[in-house]
N, C-alpha and C positions, 0 to 999 in steps of 0.2 A: 430437299438436301439429303444427301447418302449418310450412311452410318460413319463412314471415312470422313466426309467432308466435316461433321460433325467434331469428331476425336479432332481433327485440324485446328478446327475455329476453337474450340473451347480453351486451350493452349494459348492460343493468341489472345483471344480476349481476357485471360488471366493476365497475360506478361502486359497488354496494354494497360489494364487495372493497375499490376503493380508501377508501372512507369507512370502513370497520373500521380497516384500516391505519394510515390519519391518525390517528385516535382514538387507538389505540394507543400511537404514536409519540407524541403531544402528552401524553399521559398520563405518559410515561415521562420522569420531569425529569433524570435523569440522560443520557438521550440528548438531550435538550434542550440540557443543559450542554455535551455532547460537542459538539454542533453550533457552539455558542456561539464555545466556547474555540478549536476548530478555525479557525473564522472570523477570530476575531481574530490567531492565528499567523499564518493565509495572510495576510491583510492586512497586518500587520507585517512580514513575511518578503519580502512584494511589494513594498512601498512604503515600509517604514521605513529601507534606504538610501538612497533619493531625499530624505527628510526628515533624516534622521540623518546628515552627510554626512562624519563623522569618518573617516578612512582607518582600514581593519581592519589594516593590515599596517605602517604607521608606528611607528617606535620613540623612546620617549622614556626612555632609561636612567637619568636622574635624576628619573623620576616613576613607578618601579616599585612596584606593588602600593599603590597609590595609597588605596585605598578608596572609599567613595562620595562625590563631590564633585558641585558644578554642571556643571564640564567634563568629568565622566566620572560619569554616574549610577550605572554599576555596576563602578565602580573601572578598574583598569589590571590587565595580567597583569604577567610577570615579566621583560616586556620593554620593559614602559610603554603597550603597546598596547591600545586602548580596548577593555572589553570588552563593551560593548553593541553597539558596531560590527561586531565580530568574529561575535556573536552573530546578529546580522540577515541580515548575509551569509554566515554558515557555514548559518544556517538554509535559503537558498536552496539552497546545497549538498547537504544532508542530504535535503531534501524532494524536491526534481527528481529526486535518484538514487533514493530511495525509490520515488516515484511512476512512473520510468520503467522500473526494474527490475521492478514489479509488472505494467506494462503489458504488457512484454516476454513475462513468465512467462506472463500470461493469455491474451495472444493466442496465442502458440506452443503452450502447453499445451491451449487451447481448441481450437487447428487439429487438434491430436492427437488430443483426446477425439472431435471430431465424425467425423475419418476412421476412428476406431478404433470408435467405436459403430455408425457408419452400414454400415462394411463389413463387419465382425465375419470371423470367420474365421482365415487365415493373417495377415493383416495388423493384426489386433486383437490377434493373440498377440504378432509380434514388436514390436510400438508398446508394450503394456504392460509386454513383459518390461524393454526399455531403460527405460520409466519408472519400472519397479520397481527396478532397477539403480541409478539415480540416489537414487530414494528409501532404499535400503538404508542410505546412510549420513548421520549426525545432519548436518541442515541445516548448521548453525553450523562445523562440523567442514570439510565440504565447502567452505563458502564461504572458509575459513580457508586452506583447501591450494589452491584455484582461485587465491585471492588470492597466496599464495604463489609458487605456479608460474608466474604469469604478470606478476609485478611489482608495484609499489603503484601507485597511480593513480585516477583516475577512471573510466575505461574499466575496470579490472580490476574496480574496485568493483563497476560495473555488472553485469557479467558472473557475480560472486561471488554476487552477491544474487540474481540473475535464475534462475542454471541449477537452484538446491536448490528453487526453488519451481513449477518447470513442472510436476513430476508430481502435485502437488495437483490444481491445474487441469485437467489433463488426465483424471484420474480422477472428477471432479467432473463435466465437461461429460460424458464418455462415460457416465456411469451416467444422467444426464438426456437424452442421445441415445436411450439404449438403451429409456427409458420412452415418450418421445414416438415414437420409431418404430414401436412395435407398437399405436399408437391407431388407431382406426377410420377417422379422415380420414385420415391419412399411408398407411393401405392401399388406401382407395378411390383417393386420389390417384395413388399406384402403379398401380393397377389400369388404370386410364384413360392412362397413359402420361406423366406429369408428369416432366419433365426431373429427375435427381436434384438438379443445380445451384438449380434453382428450390424444391426440395423442402427443401433444407436453409438456404436463404437465406431462403424466405419463411415456411416451417411450423416445422422444426426450431429453428432457431438463437433466434427471438424466444422459444420457450417452454423455452429452456434457459438465456436469458442473467441473469434476474434471481438465481439464485444465483451465478453467476458474479462480479454486480457486488459482491454482498454478500462473498463471500469476498476478493474483490480490497480493498475496502475495509478490512476484517480485515488482510488482507496487508500492508498499508502501513505498519500500527504493527511489525508482525515485521521487515519490512524495515529498519526505522529501527533496531531492535536491531541488528541485523547491520552495520549501516553505522558504527553508534557503536561496535560492538566493534572492526571492521576500524581505524576511523581511533583508537581509544584505544589498538589493539596497533602502531602504527605500518604498517599493511598496506593503509590506504587512501586517500583523497584527501592528497597530500603538499602541505607548507608549500612557498610563502608564505599558500597559498589556504586560509582558515579551515573547519573542519568540527567539526560540535560534539563527536563523540568525540576528535578530536584537542586540541579546546579543554580537555577534561575530561581526558586525559591530562597534558596541560603544567600543569595547575593542580594537579592530587593532591600534588604535593611540599610546596604551600604551604597546606594545609589549616589548621595550628594558626595561620600567619602573618597570613594573609589567607583567612578561609573562604569570602565572595562569591565570590571568583573561580573556586572549586570547585562551589560549592551553585547559582549562576545557572546554568551550563548543563547540570548534574544536573535541576533543577526543569524547565527548558525541554524536556528528552528526555523525561522522564518525562511532562509535559503533553501534548505531540504524539502519543505512545505511546498515552495513555489516552483522549486524545480521539479516536483514531481508531478504536479499539474501540467507544467509546461511541456513535460514527456508524453503523458498522459494525451495532450493535444496532438502530438507530433505521432503518435501511434495511429491517433482517430484519422489523420490525414493519412498514413501509411496504409491501416487496415480497414478503411472505410472511403475510399477514397468517392464512392457515388453518393454519400450523404453529408457532402463538405458544407461549408459554409459559403 
């Protein structure tokens, strides 16, 4: 096969792979449902507070636990605050923290994985031992320890969720870099003196990014669980700022008296976590059509 034939075949192969991936993603109805639910939740969180302008922090003690009314579609909590407004505003806080923590984990872990996998030797050994020390602690226990040590708050929650996730991305990217590093075109590029930075940016990273994107999408759902757990235990975002886990904690005492106050945030958290997992499955079908089920 000539060089020109190879150039023609590669785009066709890539197009065929994308076609297979798109076809599999469209056939997976649960993945489509996850994309739709996540899209709706994102729109509600992003634009809901602009439409539903009721304050999430204003208290009305004469209208506590009102139940569903035209003024308060999801009722009010124990302090007379509008539950719908608190869920919309709290969603901004929870989702932004989850996404930013996962991006930080993926960026730092990805950088560690690239350096470790490409350099190998002593650098690889040291970096991987550090990642193994972090990973030796259960992720939620480590998050609780970090939040407890640094104090409650948004930044503390961000750090507590980002740190435990870093080793997973480091090990994932390292394994991909080790695989890509030994391929013929990388060896040929190194033989002709292509700079290391260019090799990493132009060849190693593009061939390692798909698994990282898939894992990061799945990781947002897990980050939401940790953020909700920290908020539920009082170690997350502090009042008066609403956050899904804290809303759930405030409502638990009144489950019998007004179940909707507890059920509404619980359902929203579950739907958000499930939708991220389903979207991750859809991305796996799309970006990794050859490794399917």
